[in-house]
N, CA, C and O atoms as a Tinker XYZ file with bonds, in Angstrom:
   344  protein
     1  N     -0.652000    2.795000  -51.780000    73     2
     2  CA    -0.750000    1.393000  -51.415000    64     1     3
     3  C     -0.904000    1.169000  -49.977000    63     2     4     5
     4  O     -0.182000    1.668000  -49.113000    81     3
     5  N     -1.950000    0.340000  -49.770000    73     3     6
     6  CA    -2.088000   -0.291000  -48.317000    64     5     7
     7  C     -2.635000   -1.548000  -48.069000    63     6     8     9
     8  O     -3.715000   -1.919000  -48.530000    81     7
     9  N     -1.723000   -2.381000  -47.164000    73     7    10
    10  CA    -1.913000   -3.258000  -46.947000    64     9    11
    11  C     -2.058000   -3.633000  -45.425000    63    10    12    13
    12  O     -1.402000   -3.103000  -44.528000    81    11
    13  N     -3.270000   -4.896000  -45.205000    73    11    14
    14  CA    -3.862000   -5.143000  -44.052000    64    13    15
    15  C     -3.591000   -6.686000  -43.318000    63    14    16    17
    16  O     -4.245000   -7.621000  -43.780000    81    15
    17  N     -2.897000   -6.887000  -42.492000    73    15    18
    18  CA    -2.322000   -8.202000  -42.106000    64    17    19
    19  C     -3.462000   -8.807000  -40.961000    63    18    20    21
    20  O     -3.758000   -7.920000  -40.161000    81    19
    21  N     -4.098000   -9.980000  -40.724000    73    19    22
    22  CA    -4.670000  -10.338000  -39.909000    64    21    23
    23  C     -4.305000  -11.289000  -39.249000    63    22    24    25
    24  O     -4.610000  -12.403000  -39.673000    81    23
    25  N     -3.698000  -11.201000  -38.264000    73    23    26
    26  CA    -2.970000  -12.447000  -37.343000    64    25    27
    27  C     -3.611000  -12.906000  -36.422000    63    26    28    29
    28  O     -4.077000  -12.136000  -35.582000    81    27
    29  N     -3.786000  -14.139000  -36.341000    73    27    30
    30  CA    -4.594000  -14.901000  -35.255000    64    29    31
    31  C     -3.393000  -15.586000  -34.350000    63    30    32    33
    32  O     -2.491000  -16.237000  -34.877000    81    31
    33  N     -3.471000  -15.402000  -33.173000    73    31    34
    34  CA    -2.389000  -15.825000  -32.325000    64    33    35
    35  C     -3.002000  -15.589000  -30.894000    63    34    36    37
    36  O     -3.748000  -14.620000  -30.755000    81    35
    37  N     -2.722000  -16.458000  -29.758000    73    35    38
    38  CA    -3.125000  -16.281000  -28.494000    64    37    39
    39  C     -2.094000  -15.346000  -28.019000    63    38    40    41
    40  O     -1.015000  -15.186000  -28.591000    81    39
    41  N     -2.509000  -14.664000  -26.826000    73    39    42
    42  CA    -1.490000  -14.048000  -26.129000    64    41    43
    43  C     -0.024000  -14.646000  -25.868000    63    42    44    45
    44  O      1.029000  -14.099000  -26.196000    81    43
    45  N     -0.153000  -15.783000  -25.262000    73    43    46
    46  CA     1.475000  -16.356000  -25.384000    64    45    47
    47  C      1.773000  -16.712000  -26.634000    63    46    48    49
    48  O      2.980000  -16.938000  -26.715000    81    47
    49  N      1.311000  -16.835000  -27.465000    73    47    50
    50  CA     2.082000  -16.816000  -28.879000    64    49    51
    51  C      2.859000  -15.752000  -29.328000    63    50    52    53
    52  O      3.908000  -15.835000  -29.967000    81    51
    53  N      2.103000  -14.435000  -28.841000    73    51    54
    54  CA     2.112000  -13.037000  -29.172000    64    53    55
    55  C      3.381000  -12.714000  -28.238000    63    54    56    57
    56  O      4.390000  -12.199000  -28.721000    81    55
    57  N      3.302000  -12.973000  -27.167000    73    55    58
    58  CA     4.514000  -12.601000  -26.179000    64    57    59
    59  C      5.771000  -13.472000  -26.572000    63    58    60    61
    60  O      6.843000  -12.971000  -26.233000    81    59
    61  N      5.831000  -14.630000  -27.195000    73    59    62
    62  CA     6.925000  -15.655000  -27.375000    64    61    63
    63  C      7.612000  -15.047000  -28.553000    63    62    64    65
    64  O      8.828000  -15.013000  -28.744000    81    63
    65  N      6.558000  -14.518000  -29.403000    73    63    66
    66  CA     6.993000  -13.845000  -31.158000    64    65    67
    67  C      7.790000  -12.447000  -30.511000    63    66    68    69
    68  O      8.922000  -12.340000  -30.981000    81    67
    69  N      7.498000  -11.576000  -29.726000    73    67    70
    70  CA     8.186000  -10.426000  -29.669000    64    69    71
    71  C      9.318000  -10.613000  -28.392000    63    70    72    73
    72  O     10.038000   -9.643000  -28.154000    81    71
    73  N      9.455000  -11.689000  -27.680000    73    71    74
    74  CA    10.464000  -12.223000  -26.811000    64    73    75
    75  C      9.971000  -11.417000  -25.660000    63    74    76    77
    76  O     10.720000  -10.544000  -25.222000    81    75
    77  N      8.755000  -11.608000  -25.094000    73    75    78
    78  CA     8.426000  -10.972000  -23.923000    64    77    79
    79  C      8.541000  -11.800000  -22.850000    63    78    80    81
    80  O      8.097000  -12.893000  -23.201000    81    79
    81  N      8.879000  -11.833000  -21.816000    73    79    82
    82  CA     8.772000  -13.109000  -20.993000    64    81    83
    83  C      7.403000  -13.431000  -20.427000    63    82    84    85
    84  O      6.454000  -12.651000  -20.350000    81    83
    85  N      7.452000  -14.903000  -19.979000    73    83    86
    86  CA     5.857000  -15.374000  -19.503000    64    85    87
    87  C      6.014000  -14.987000  -17.808000    63    86    88    89
    88  O      6.822000  -15.375000  -16.964000    81    87
    89  N      4.887000  -14.070000  -17.742000    73    87    90
    90  CA     5.091000  -13.521000  -16.329000    64    89    91
    91  C      3.704000  -14.357000  -15.468000    63    90    92    93
    92  O      3.315000  -14.018000  -14.350000    81    91
    93  N      3.245000  -15.231000  -16.101000    73    91    94
    94  CA     2.356000  -15.988000  -15.815000    64    93    95
    95  C      2.521000  -16.789000  -14.326000    63    94    96    97
    96  O      1.563000  -16.763000  -13.553000    81    95
    97  N      3.503000  -17.351000  -14.028000    73    95    98
    98  CA     3.998000  -18.235000  -13.041000    64    97    99
    99  C      4.412000  -17.271000  -11.811000    63    98   100   101
   100  O      4.215000  -17.666000  -10.662000    81    99
   101  N      4.968000  -16.047000  -12.050000    73    99   102
   102  CA     4.864000  -14.896000  -10.892000    64   101   103
   103  C      3.980000  -14.601000  -10.638000    63   102   104   105
   104  O      3.781000  -14.726000   -9.430000    81   103
   105  N      2.720000  -13.975000  -11.500000    73   103   106
   106  CA     1.791000  -13.591000  -10.974000    64   105   107
   107  C      0.625000  -14.661000  -10.331000    63   106   108   109
   108  O     -0.367000  -14.177000   -9.786000    81   107
   109  N      0.787000  -16.059000  -10.417000    73   107   110
   110  CA     0.334000  -16.924000   -9.572000    64   109   111
   111  C      0.780000  -17.355000   -8.209000    63   110   112   113
   112  O      0.112000  -17.935000   -7.353000    81   111
   113  N      1.756000  -17.054000   -8.171000    73   111   114
   114  CA     2.698000  -16.910000   -6.955000    64   113   115
   115  C      2.437000  -15.903000   -6.320000    63   114   116   117
   116  O      2.280000  -16.146000   -5.124000    81   115
   117  N      2.282000  -14.535000   -6.683000    73   115   118
   118  CA     1.928000  -13.402000   -6.075000    64   117   119
   119  C      0.712000  -13.447000   -5.403000    63   118   120   121
   120  O      0.565000  -12.956000   -4.283000    81   119
   121  N     -0.172000  -14.011000   -6.026000    73   119   122
   122  CA    -1.564000  -14.003000   -5.839000    64   121   123
   123  C     -1.808000  -14.830000   -4.865000    63   122   124   125
   124  O     -2.473000  -14.466000   -3.895000    81   123
   125  N     -1.338000  -15.988000   -4.967000    73   123   126
   126  CA    -1.157000  -16.951000   -4.005000    64   125   127
   127  C     -0.906000  -16.527000   -2.540000    63   126   128   129
   128  O     -1.553000  -16.848000   -1.543000    81   127
   129  N      0.341000  -15.617000   -2.652000    73   127   130
   130  CA     0.584000  -15.188000   -1.377000    64   129   131
   131  C     -0.123000  -14.007000   -0.688000    63   130   132   133
   132  O     -0.229000  -13.813000    0.523000    81   131
   133  N     -0.559000  -13.301000   -1.649000    73   131   134
   134  CA    -1.800000  -12.200000   -1.243000    64   133   135
   135  C     -2.943000  -12.961000   -0.723000    63   134   136   137
   136  O     -3.452000  -12.605000    0.341000    81   135
   137  N     -3.454000  -14.101000   -1.450000    73   135   138
   138  CA    -4.506000  -14.912000   -0.827000    64   137   139
   139  C     -4.435000  -15.185000    0.654000    63   138   140   141
   140  O     -5.253000  -14.817000    1.497000    81   139
   141  N     -3.065000  -16.055000    0.895000    73   139   142
   142  CA    -2.942000  -16.590000    1.901000    64   141   143
   143  C     -2.821000  -15.486000    3.275000    63   142   144   145
   144  O     -3.170000  -15.857000    4.396000    81   143
   145  N     -2.316000  -14.191000    3.030000    73   143   146
   146  CA    -2.285000  -13.084000    3.653000    64   145   147
   147  C     -3.403000  -12.741000    4.177000    63   146   148   149
   148  O     -3.690000  -12.732000    5.374000    81   147
   149  N     -4.079000  -12.441000    3.246000    73   147   150
   150  CA    -5.726000  -11.964000    3.605000    64   149   151
   151  C     -6.283000  -13.064000    4.399000    63   150   152   153
   152  O     -6.926000  -12.738000    5.397000    81   151
   153  N     -6.134000  -14.446000    4.102000    73   151   154
   154  CA    -6.995000  -15.290000    4.761000    64   153   155
   155  C     -6.552000  -15.538000    6.362000    63   154   156   157
   156  O     -7.372000  -15.735000    7.259000    81   155
   157  N     -4.994000  -15.487000    6.560000    73   155   158
   158  CA    -4.641000  -15.238000    7.924000    64   157   159
   159  C     -5.181000  -13.843000    8.493000    63   158   160   161
   160  O     -5.606000  -13.867000    9.649000    81   159
   161  N     -5.205000  -12.753000    7.869000    73   159   162
   162  CA    -5.774000  -11.717000    8.493000    64   161   163
   163  C     -7.296000  -11.733000    8.940000    63   162   164   165
   164  O     -7.719000  -11.053000    9.874000    81   163
   165  N     -8.096000  -12.613000    8.144000    73   163   166
   166  CA    -9.383000  -12.421000    8.476000    64   165   167
   167  C     -9.520000  -13.448000    9.569000    63   166   168   169
   168  O    -10.329000  -13.251000   10.476000    81   167
   169  N     -8.700000  -14.647000    9.533000    73   167   170
   170  CA    -8.815000  -15.400000   10.714000    64   169   171
   171  C     -8.729000  -14.598000   12.008000    63   170   172   173
   172  O     -9.504000  -14.656000   12.963000    81   171
   173  N     -7.637000  -13.834000   11.861000    73   171   174
   174  CA    -7.065000  -13.188000   13.499000    64   173   175
   175  C     -8.046000  -12.188000   13.607000    63   174   176   177
   176  O     -7.739000  -11.352000   14.457000    81   175
   177  N     -8.988000  -12.004000   13.112000    73   175   178
   178  CA   -10.100000  -11.071000   13.378000    64   177   179
   179  C    -11.452000  -11.405000   13.611000    63   178   180   181
   180  O    -12.072000  -11.948000   12.697000    81   179
   181  N    -12.166000  -11.101000   14.993000    73   179   182
   182  CA   -13.422000  -11.708000   14.937000    64   181   183
   183  C    -14.571000  -10.590000   14.162000    63   182   184   185
   184  O    -14.353000   -9.545000   13.547000    81   183
   185  N    -15.415000  -11.056000   14.373000    73   183   186
   186  CA   -16.526000  -10.502000   13.362000    64   185   187
   187  C    -16.456000   -8.885000   14.048000    63   186   188   189
   188  O    -16.073000   -7.874000   13.459000    81   187
   189  N    -16.878000   -8.973000   15.264000    73   187   190
   190  CA   -16.901000   -7.396000   15.934000    64   189   191
   191  C    -15.700000   -6.753000   15.653000    63   190   192   193
   192  O    -15.828000   -5.565000   15.355000    81   191
   193  N    -14.605000   -7.185000   15.662000    73   191   194
   194  CA   -13.434000   -6.308000   15.246000    64   193   195
   195  C    -13.265000   -5.827000   13.826000    63   194   196   197
   196  O    -12.687000   -4.817000   13.425000    81   195
   197  N    -13.957000   -6.862000   13.086000    73   195   198
   198  CA   -13.986000   -6.439000   11.793000    64   197   199
   199  C    -14.892000   -5.222000   11.528000    63   198   200   201
   200  O    -14.644000   -4.252000   10.811000    81   199
   201  N    -15.939000   -5.465000   12.220000    73   199   202
   202  CA   -17.017000   -4.479000   11.929000    64   201   203
   203  C    -16.384000   -2.649000   12.471000    63   202   204   205
   204  O    -16.449000   -1.569000   11.885000    81   203
   205  N    -15.787000   -3.071000   13.885000    73   203   206
   206  CA   -15.090000   -2.038000   14.354000    64   205   207
   207  C    -14.414000   -1.158000   13.902000    63   206   208   209
   208  O    -14.431000    0.047000   14.156000    81   207
   209  N    -13.478000   -2.032000   12.865000    73   207   210
   210  CA   -12.344000   -1.557000   12.077000    64   209   211
   211  C    -13.074000   -1.087000   10.858000    63   210   212   213
   212  O    -12.769000    0.090000   10.665000    81   211
   213  N    -13.847000   -1.493000   10.028000    73   211   214
   214  CA   -14.513000   -0.824000    8.660000    64   213   215
   215  C    -15.438000   -0.055000    8.938000    63   214   216   217
   216  O    -15.168000    0.956000    8.291000    81   215
   217  N    -16.480000    0.148000    9.556000    73   215   218
   218  CA   -17.423000    0.716000   10.026000    64   217   219
   219  C    -17.024000    2.141000   10.324000    63   218   220   221
   220  O    -17.813000    2.891000    9.748000    81   219
   221  N    -16.269000    2.690000   10.881000    73   219   222
   222  CA   -16.196000    3.973000   11.306000    64   221   223
   223  C    -15.564000    4.595000   10.030000    63   222   224   225
   224  O    -16.103000    5.655000    9.711000    81   223
   225  N    -14.717000    4.256000    9.357000    73   223   226
   226  CA   -13.807000    4.625000    8.396000    64   225   227
   227  C    -14.966000    4.740000    7.415000    63   226   228   229
   228  O    -15.031000    5.810000    6.810000    81   227
   229  N    -15.797000    3.915000    7.181000    73   227   230
   230  CA   -16.716000    3.752000    5.810000    64   229   231
   231  C    -17.845000    4.998000    6.084000    63   230   232   233
   232  O    -18.189000    5.775000    5.193000    81   231
   233  N    -18.343000    5.044000    7.442000    73   231   234
   234  CA   -19.388000    5.956000    7.804000    64   233   235
   235  C    -18.532000    7.533000    7.622000    63   234   236   237
   236  O    -19.065000    8.380000    6.906000    81   235
   237  N    -17.451000    7.787000    8.177000    73   235   238
   238  CA   -16.941000    8.904000    8.219000    64   237   239
   239  C    -16.793000    9.088000    6.557000    63   238   240   241
   240  O    -17.336000   10.120000    6.163000    81   239
   241  N    -16.144000    8.262000    5.487000    73   239   242
   242  CA   -16.237000    8.801000    4.152000    64   241   243
   243  C    -17.313000    9.112000    3.539000    63   242   244   245
   244  O    -17.249000    9.865000    2.567000    81   243
   245  N    -18.606000    8.565000    4.010000    73   243   246
   246  CA   -19.865000    8.801000    3.528000    64   245   247
   247  C    -20.203000   10.190000    4.138000    63   246   248   249
   248  O    -20.647000   11.001000    3.326000    81   247
   249  N    -20.080000   10.585000    5.346000    73   247   250
   250  CA   -20.145000   11.877000    5.824000    64   249   251
   251  C    -19.591000   12.922000    5.354000    63   250   252   253
   252  O    -20.071000   14.056000    5.361000    81   251
   253  N    -18.457000   12.554000    4.884000    73   251   254
   254  CA   -17.181000   13.736000    4.149000    64   253   255
   255  C    -17.565000   13.764000    2.832000    63   254   256   257
   256  O    -17.277000   14.845000    2.319000    81   255
   257  N    -18.171000   12.900000    1.992000    73   255   258
   258  CA   -18.510000   13.057000    0.694000    64   257   259
   259  C    -19.805000   13.796000    0.621000    63   258   260   261
   260  O    -20.051000   14.642000   -0.238000    81   259
   261  N    -20.736000   13.373000    1.712000    73   259   262
   262  CA   -22.273000   14.194000    1.705000    64   261   263
   263  C    -21.925000   15.945000    1.853000    63   262   264   265
   264  O    -22.463000   16.788000    1.135000    81   263
   265  N    -21.158000   16.182000    2.677000    73   263   266
   266  CA   -20.509000   17.211000    3.114000    64   265   267
   267  C    -20.041000   18.111000    1.676000    63   266   268   269
   268  O    -20.353000   19.280000    1.449000    81   267
   269  N    -19.255000   17.263000    0.843000    73   267   270
   270  CA   -18.857000   17.911000    0.005000    64   269   271
   271  C    -19.650000   18.010000   -1.400000    63   270   272   273
   272  O    -19.298000   18.801000   -2.275000    81   271
   273  N    -20.724000   17.157000   -1.533000    73   271   274
   274  CA   -21.862000   17.239000   -2.538000    64   273   275
   275  C    -22.838000   18.465000   -2.145000    63   274   276   277
   276  O    -23.380000   19.179000   -2.988000    81   275
   277  N    -22.997000   18.622000   -0.648000    73   275   278
   278  CA   -23.819000   19.622000   -0.422000    64   277   279
   279  C    -23.100000   20.945000   -0.506000    63   278   280   281
   280  O    -23.665000   21.861000   -1.105000    81   279
   281  N    -22.152000   21.101000   -0.077000    73   279   282
   282  CA   -21.017000   22.217000   -0.235000    64   281   283
   283  C    -21.271000   22.377000   -1.794000    63   282   284   285
   284  O    -21.779000   23.472000   -2.032000    81   283
   285  N    -21.090000   21.699000   -2.778000    73   283   286
   286  CA   -21.197000   22.252000   -4.065000    64   285   287
   287  C    -22.111000   22.689000   -4.473000    63   286   288   289
   288  O    -22.041000   23.598000   -5.300000    81   287
   289  N    -23.242000   22.218000   -4.057000    73   287   290
   290  CA   -24.816000   22.677000   -4.406000    64   289   291
   291  C    -24.837000   24.033000   -3.608000    63   290   292   293
   292  O    -25.835000   24.737000   -3.768000    81   291
   293  N    -23.894000   24.452000   -2.809000    73   291   294
   294  CA   -24.243000   25.716000   -1.954000    64   293   295
   295  C    -25.305000   25.589000   -0.718000    63   294   296   297
   296  O    -25.821000   26.598000   -0.236000    81   295
   297  N    -25.572000   24.371000   -0.278000    73   295   298
   298  CA   -26.475000   24.192000    0.742000    64   297   299
   299  C    -25.417000   23.642000    1.859000    63   298   300   301
   300  O    -24.324000   23.112000    1.659000    81   299
   301  N    -26.075000   23.928000    3.101000    73   299   302
   302  CA   -25.508000   23.601000    4.478000    64   301   303
   303  C    -26.111000   22.180000    4.907000    63   302   304   305
   304  O    -27.203000   21.740000    4.547000    81   303
   305  N    -25.149000   21.524000    5.780000    73   303   306
   306  CA   -25.774000   20.469000    6.326000    64   305   307
   307  C    -26.535000   20.707000    7.602000    63   306   308   309
   308  O    -26.115000   21.564000    8.380000    81   307
   309  N    -27.688000   19.974000    7.897000    73   307   310
   310  CA   -27.901000   20.233000    9.548000    64   309   311
   311  C    -27.087000   20.080000   10.677000    63   310   312   313
   312  O    -26.490000   19.008000   10.580000    81   311
   313  N    -26.844000   20.585000   11.542000    73   311   314
   314  CA   -26.167000   20.261000   12.442000    64   313   315
   315  C    -26.853000   19.310000   13.465000    63   314   316   317
   316  O    -28.074000   19.346000   13.619000    81   315
   317  N    -26.143000   18.554000   14.085000    73   315   318
   318  CA   -26.466000   17.554000   15.022000    64   317   319
   319  C    -27.044000   18.445000   16.688000    63   318   320   321
   320  O    -26.493000   19.373000   17.279000    81   319
   321  N    -28.175000   17.781000   16.995000    73   319   322
   322  CA   -28.393000   18.538000   18.035000    64   321   323
   323  C    -29.620000   19.437000   17.989000    63   322   324   325
   324  O    -30.112000   19.981000   18.978000    81   323
   325  N    -30.234000   19.575000   16.260000    73   323   326
   326  CA   -31.426000   20.478000   16.214000    64   325   327
   327  C    -31.008000   21.735000   16.080000    63   326   328   329
   328  O    -31.692000   22.502000   16.757000    81   327
   329  N    -30.269000   22.183000   15.557000    73   327   330
   330  CA   -29.571000   23.818000   15.444000    64   329   331
   331  C    -30.402000   24.014000   14.189000    63   330   332   333
   332  O    -30.610000   23.149000   13.338000    81   331
   333  N    -30.897000   25.397000   14.184000    73   331   334
   334  CA   -31.348000   25.741000   12.892000    64   333   335
   335  C    -33.151000   25.455000   13.123000    63   334   336   337
   336  O    -33.883000   26.170000   12.438000    81   335
   337  N    -33.700000   24.612000   13.901000    73   335   338
   338  CA   -35.078000   24.673000   13.887000    64   337   339
   339  C    -35.517000   25.708000   15.074000    63   338   340   341
   340  O    -34.947000   26.191000   16.053000    81   339
   341  N    -36.919000   25.810000   14.449000    73   339   342
   342  CA   -37.240000   27.211000   15.280000    64   341   343
   343  C    -38.857000   26.482000   15.550000    63   342   344
   344  O    -39.710000   27.093000   16.194000    81   343
């Protein structure tokens, strides 16, 4: 014998039924603090400093990823300065 129950309730009602705590106020508080910290950090950085901070890491990451993909395919990346040209 098989029984199926369909229960229609909101997530809040389900949490209350199972006795789980309501974490929404804590999540809102933490998110507000994170937002305030990010905005303060952005205000302290000039656009030039942001570009200097983000670009080298991003460009290095792409170069490393490209080397990894080419290494997987058994290819060598061309060296800077024109090595390998005849």
